[in-house]
DONU-538601 format. One line per 2 residues: their letters; for each residue x, y, z of C-alpha. Coordinates in pm, whole numbers. Example, Ala and Ser with C-alpha at 12.3 -4.5 7.8 and 13.67 -1.06 7.14 Angstrom:
2
AS	1230:-450:780  1367:-106:714 $
END
This chain:
355
ML	15136:-6944:12826  14955:-7205:12580 $
DA	15193:-7253:12330  15018:-7183:11984 $
KL	15195:-7389:11760  15045:-7658:11992 $
VQ	14647:-7516:12058  14706:-7558:11641 $
CI	14737:-7887:11569  14451:-8018:11835 $
VS	14157:-7751:11770  14272:-7794:11309 $
RA	14183:-8198:11382  13865:-8077:11526 $
EA	13551:-8293:11381  13320:-7931:11437 $
FT	13535:-7724:11266  13575:-7965:10909 $
GK	13631:-7690:10636  13612:-7394:10818 $
VL	13847:-7101:10787  13920:-7126:11132 $
RV	14042:-6817:11298  14122:-6881:11699 $
TV	14231:-6602:11960  14310:-6760:12314 $
IE	14226:-6536:12617  14408:-6676:12842 $
NP	14423:-6553:13197  14756:-6588:13387 $
VA	14691:-6629:13743  14373:-6875:13679 $
GG	14455:-7192:13884  14503:-7410:13597 $
FT	14856:-7217:13578  14992:-7114:13870 $
RK	14873:-7396:14145  15165:-7658:14093 $
RE	14949:-7969:14105  14718:-7850:13870 $
AA	14906:-7733:13586  15122:-7989:13610 $
QN	14786:-8243:13508  14712:-8029:13286 $
RR	15033:-8052:13048  14947:-8391:13101 $
WL	14619:-8391:12983  14738:-8145:12668 $
AE	15043:-8403:12560  14769:-8666:12537 $
AL	14514:-8465:12364  14801:-8374:12134 $
ER	14905:-8753:12045  14537:-8818:12000 $
AD	14571:-8530:11767  14838:-8632:11577 $
AL	14704:-8988:11491  14373:-8783:11359 $
PV	14342:-8577:10992  14350:-8188:10964 $
RT	13967:-8149:10965  14009:-7776:10889 $
AS	14057:-7573:10564  14321:-7362:10758 $
CE	14421:-7241:11121  14577:-6920:11279 $
VT	14629:-6919:11633  14655:-6595:11827 $
VL	14726:-6640:12204  14683:-6297:12395 $
QT	14744:-6296:12806  14465:-6098:12984 $
KA	14590:-5794:13226  14323:-5722:13489 $
AG	13939:-5786:13558  13748:-5641:13284 $
HA	13999:-5743:13004  13933:-6041:12839 $
QV	13581:-5869:12742  13776:-5593:12556 $
LA	13950:-5828:12370  13622:-5985:12299 $
RD	13491:-5750:12192  13802:-5730:11931 $
VI	13734:-6080:11824  13405:-6005:11744 $
KA	13502:-5669:11536  13765:-5898:11325 $
AL	13507:-6129:11262  13243:-5902:11176 $
AD	13439:-5714:10861  13509:-6069:10747 $
DS	13353:-6172:10426  13616:-6470:10303 $
PN	13428:-6776:10284  13382:-7047:10577 $
VL	13532:-6841:10827  13471:-6890:11186 $
YL	13660:-6732:11464  13659:-6957:11783 $
IV	13774:-6767:12126  13929:-7016:12380 $
GA	13864:-6848:12722  14167:-6993:12917 $
GG	14063:-6947:13263  13867:-6968:13500 $
DG	13412:-6887:13535  13553:-6533:13556 $
TS	13713:-6537:13249  13460:-6695:13043 $
LE	13182:-6494:13211  13341:-6149:13050 $
IQ	13407:-6300:12746  13067:-6429:12698 $
TE	12932:-6105:12805  13050:-5937:12555 $
LA	12896:-6128:12316  12544:-6093:12519 $
HA	12618:-5713:12474  12705:-5731:12122 $
YL	12375:-6023:11981  12048:-5925:12239 $
EE	12154:-5533:12287  12309:-5391:11937 $
GL	12165:-5665:11760  12463:-5796:11603 $
VK	12298:-6085:11437  12595:-6232:11251 $
IP	12770:-6350:11614  12606:-6764:11630 $
DR	12723:-6828:11304  13077:-6664:11283 $
IC	13217:-6695:11689  13206:-6980:11877 $
IL	13397:-7074:12217  13501:-7324:12394 $
RL	13547:-7283:12797  13866:-7403:12905 $
PL	13837:-7541:13274  14172:-7372:13417 $
GT	13998:-7169:13678  13862:-7259:14075 $
GN	13558:-7339:14027  13503:-7410:13643 $
DG	13136:-7480:13656  13095:-7268:13374 $
SD	13334:-7444:13156  13306:-7713:12842 $
GR	13402:-7988:13065  13515:-8070:13405 $
TL	13849:-8144:13344  14090:-8006:13089 $
DA	14088:-8420:12969  13744:-8373:12889 $
TL	13726:-8082:12738  13942:-8103:12493 $
RL	13820:-8438:12386  13538:-8262:12223 $
LT	13801:-8134:12018  14013:-8460:11925 $
EK	13624:-8702:11951  13336:-8615:11802 $
SR	13131:-8337:11838  12966:-8055:11692 $
IA	12864:-7707:11667  12586:-7578:11948 $
RR	12363:-7308:12061  12340:-7250:12429 $
RA	12115:-6905:12589  12200:-6722:12836 $
VR	12012:-6593:13197  11887:-6220:13179 $
VF	11896:-6036:13512  11709:-5718:13485 $
PN	11704:-5524:13820  11412:-5289:13854 $
GG	11150:-5443:13580  11395:-5341:13322 $
GN	11479:-5042:13367  11811:-5074:13393 $
KP	12097:-5268:13118  12102:-5615:13212 $
WY	12307:-5854:13368  12377:-6176:13252 $
AF	12440:-6559:13401  12557:-6829:13111 $
NI	12539:-7072:13415  12345:-6974:13662 $
AS	12188:-6676:13890  12097:-6691:14243 $
VG	11975:-6467:14496  11996:-6541:14870 $
ID	12322:-6787:15046  12492:-6893:14775 $
AF	12510:-6557:14683  12635:-6409:14993 $
IT	12909:-6797:14995  13066:-6647:14656 $
HM	13089:-6292:14780  13260:-6397:15061 $
TN	13433:-6611:14832  13550:-6405:14648 $
RV	13673:-6164:14902  13894:-6389:15029 $
KK	14061:-6517:14711  14172:-6152:14708 $
IF	14378:-6260:14975  14427:-6566:14942 $
PG	14433:-6759:14652  14250:-7083:14689 $
DF	13900:-7198:14656  13762:-7120:14990 $
YK	13349:-7220:14901  13328:-7494:15107 $
IW	13433:-7332:15414  13195:-7090:15354 $
VD	12959:-7297:15321  12981:-7393:15624 $
LA	12988:-7048:15756  12707:-6889:15579 $
CL	12495:-7178:15729  12584:-7016:16095 $
FY	12643:-6700:15998  12404:-6531:15669 $
NR	12082:-6498:15900  12298:-6248:16112 $
LY	12424:-6019:15883  12159:-6061:15578 $
KV	11731:-6088:15778  11555:-6373:15570 $
GE	11170:-6201:15472  10967:-6332:15264 $
LG	11014:-6326:14857  10766:-6318:14545 $
VR	10815:-6521:14307  10578:-6542:14003 $
AY	10765:-6772:13745  10591:-6848:13371 $
LD	10620:-7101:13120  10578:-6983:12695 $
GK	10368:-6719:12832  10165:-6866:13081 $
EI	10213:-6859:13490  10281:-7171:13634 $
IN	10406:-7071:13994  10327:-6800:14241 $
HR	10445:-6788:14588  10538:-6599:14901 $
ER	10787:-6744:15149  11055:-6702:15320 $
MV	11309:-6837:15096  11692:-6869:15179 $
LY	11759:-6910:14799  11651:-6937:14387 $
VM	11823:-7027:14177  11744:-6994:13780 $
GE	12007:-7144:13565  12018:-7168:13165 $
SG	11912:-7526:13158  11925:-7860:13357 $
HR	12201:-8050:13510  12369:-7757:13680 $
TY	12640:-7695:13924  12778:-7443:14091 $
GS	13016:-7351:14385  13322:-7621:14236 $
NQ	13014:-7854:14147  12793:-7878:14386 $
KI	12435:-8024:14203  12186:-7737:14246 $
LP	11966:-7812:13901  12026:-8258:13878 $
DD	11804:-8319:13705  11570:-8152:13368 $
DN	11461:-7866:13551  11665:-7515:13545 $
VC	11496:-7339:13892  11567:-7474:14222 $
GV	11472:-7248:14561  11543:-7348:14877 $
RE	11234:-7270:15173  11410:-7134:15544 $
MP	11424:-7373:15773  11646:-7406:16138 $
LI	11953:-7454:16191  12024:-7832:16243 $
KK	11915:-7923:15910  12059:-7669:15672 $
LS	12405:-7788:15850  12176:-8194:15741 $
MR	12127:-8063:15403  12475:-7984:15269 $
PR	12552:-8315:15160  12244:-8289:14962 $
FK	12326:-8024:14765  12646:-8181:14739 $
NG	12530:-8447:14542  12227:-8367:14393 $
TH	12000:-8547:14553  11813:-8305:14716 $
RP	11453:-8318:14567  11245:-8536:14802 $
FS	11259:-8229:15074  10950:-8030:15172 $
EV	11215:-7758:15185  11282:-7748:14828 $
LL	11079:-7645:14466  11234:-7804:14162 $
YT	11093:-7691:13779  11119:-7561:13460 $
AD	11050:-7209:13379  11170:-6967:13150 $
RL	11105:-6641:13336  11104:-6504:13668 $
VL	11022:-6232:13870  11067:-6199:14192 $
DY	10962:-5901:14477  11155:-5858:14749 $
AN	11221:-5599:15055  11489:-5646:15218 $
PI	11864:-5604:15062  12001:-5939:14959 $
LV	12260:-6079:14718  12269:-6179:14406 $
QL	12548:-6390:14191  12575:-6436:13832 $
DG	12895:-6744:13769  13044:-6582:14023 $
ET	13022:-6154:14022  12776:-6056:14289 $
HR	12599:-5775:14304  12428:-5600:14635 $
LD	12010:-5527:14611  11784:-5362:14776 $
AA	11449:-5268:14817  11473:-4994:14494 $
SF	11597:-5360:14318  11314:-5514:14305 $
PL	11131:-5635:14080  11391:-5864:13961 $
TM	11311:-6048:13638  11558:-6369:13561 $
EL	11469:-6453:13214  11624:-6698:12945 $
TE	11710:-6563:12629  11742:-6725:12289 $
PF	11965:-6971:12233  12290:-6744:12094 $
IS	12635:-6850:12267  12763:-7132:11963 $
VL	12992:-7413:12184  13107:-7780:12102 $
SR	12929:-8033:12194  12944:-8433:12229 $
T	12513:-8398:12148 $
END
């Protein structure tokens, strides 16, 4: 469990929180790999000690700083705890107050916290949330693609080095044209083989904790087509209200990120530059196997099977069963789920940023 006094010492020195009455809630997943895997836990303790040493050399910048550490007890609990913070933040009329939620877990913990913020802001119209609540996403899970740094060291430097508060968007996903309650992703939403890999990885992790994503990348190349028939995917893409792409092809993968420069599957560089959409056409097995390293290191743009472009809205049409994934959470879709809309929301998640 993270020590509240240690967190207070580091957070109170953050330049981004200068003059704030800061109320910090750490939502900690005690079974996250960053706590339970011995080697990673030891390294994280060293990085925390180094951050504390850097913080001791800095002045206290907050007007005040209170820290509470809470632990999740089951799936979905982080979302409940986040709702409690939202209620407290909106009821607090103290001048210069800011509530900081520190997500101390993996991508699942981060997804739950941010989903609750999305429900409150986008669906309930609680417009004060971006000004009252900021989040810090610690990389203490397996993939850590949705965190504020690839390592705990990089994330803690947002507190001990120059940073500011910025706002990020979400990818909102509507099954069946928007008639149902939306899902949200804050890193990447995708349909196809990646969602299958994520789904199978999650199933194995429930039995054998660890990072099995890379293993399922290999297995998916061999078995995905046998389990999920790859049919023609219709795609209409829009930017600023104008249709920019309209195609129907056999696609094995389609991805929309909150922005470009996004990774998934423990640092697979699927969106390697400013473009936030990637589509991959179906290809022979040998080609799939040969292109795996390209998606890992982000050098897949030159291939004819790959589409990379920028859009703020996608409308997908498909007739076969397929999986969708949102920051590591998967759902099964069928023909009745389509058309499926993926779209960028307005910026509303307050986070720490170097730029």
